[in-house]
N, C-alpha and C positions, 0 to 999 in steps of 0.2 A: 134553379132546378137541379135536383139530385137524381142520380140514376144508379142502378146496381144490377148485377147479373146473378141469377140464381139457377143452379143446375137442377134439372128435373128430367130424369131418364124416361119418364112416361110420355113426354112430349116428343112428337115426330121431329127429327132434326131438320127435315125439309120444310116444316111449317111451324116455326116458333110462335109462341103465344106472347103477346106484348100486353101488359096490363098497365094502365095509367091510373095512379091514385092521387087524389087531391081532395081538399076540404070541400070544394064546390066545382061545378062545371063552368069555369071562367072562359073568357075569350082566348086566353093563352092555352088552356087545355083543349079547346075546340081546334085551335090552330095546329097543335101538336097531333091531334087525331087525324086532321085533314092531311098533314104532312105524311103521317104513316100510311094513310090510304094511297096517296100519290106515290110513295116509295114502293108500295106493294104492286102497283099497277105497272104493267109493261109499258115502256116508253118507246114508241116507234121512232126509227131513224128517218123514215120518209112517210109521207101521207099522200094519198091520192086526192086530187082536187078536181071536181067536175066543172069545167068551164062551159060556156055556151056551145062551143064547137069541138071540144076534145077533153080527154082526161089527162091531167098533168101530174107528174110525180114531183113533189116538192120536198127537199131535205128540210127537216124541222129546224136544224141549226141555222138555216139561211133565212128563216122567217123573222123579220124585224118587228112587225106589228100587223094587226088586223083590225079593220073597222067597217062598220055598216054605214053605207050611204044610199039612201032611198031604196031599201030592200035588196041591195047588192053588197056582198061581202068583198072588200078589197084586201088582199093579202100582199103586204109590202115585203118583198124579199130582197136579198142582196143583188139579185139579177133582174129585178123589175117588179111589176105589179101583176098579180093574178086575180081575176074576178070570178066570182061564183055566186050562187043563190043560197048557199048553205047558211043556216042560222049560226050566229056567233057562239051561242052556248053549246051547240053541237060540235063546232070546231074545237072549243076548249076541252070537251070531253074526249074527243079523238086524240088530241095532243097529249093529254095526261102528263103534262110536264110542269113541274113547280116553277120553272123560269118564266112561264107565261102568266102575267098578272093582269086582271081586269082593272082598268083605270077610269072607265066611265061606262054608262049603260050600253054604249055602242062601240067600245074600243078595248083592245088588249095589247100589251106590249111584251116583248121578250127582254128580260132583264140583262141578258148577255149582250144586247145591242144598245142599252141605255148609256148615253154619253153625258147628259146633263139634265138637271131639273131647274126651272126658273119659276119664281112667283109670277102669278098672273092676276087677274082681277077676281074679286069676291071670294078669296080663299082657294081658288083653283090654281093649278100649276100647268106649265108647259114642259113636256118631255122632249128632249132632242135625242134622236137615235142615229144609228149608223145610216150613211147615205143621205144625211141631212133631212131625214124623215122627222116630222114633228107631229105630236098628238097632244090633245088636252087631257089633263088629269083632273077629273071632277073632284070637288072638295069632299064629296061623300067617300071617295076612294083614296084620298091623300094619306089618311092615317094608316090604312092597310098597306099601302105602298111603302111608307116610311118604315113600318114594322118589318116588312120583307127585306128592306135594305139594311136593317139593323140599326136604324136611327131612332 
């Protein structure tokens, strides 16, 4: 991938225009556009999580992984597990953080807490995270995870 800077005094300095040019709209191009969208989004340092009995403020950097178990979202953090009824896709939108990667239909992990990946059965993998948290990586998501890891 090549890149270059072109000065254009007609463009607002606070809102630069980024143009991606390619022969076709490939998966790599879509990944780049998604990255730019995530970069432009403000990334919160903390998020509010509504539990059954209170509202908990969770530092995003402490979130190890999140997974759905029987309609309940379990947020694994460095200080414990927080449960909520929030949908996983909604949590991902609120996090707006490129370090959070979906690894199955029901689970996401924080790349900052990834310690190891091991082969599992049928093309799946098992991710070992901080605090000995483990999660399955579905074979459908392995390729995307490897790409995010630069492999």
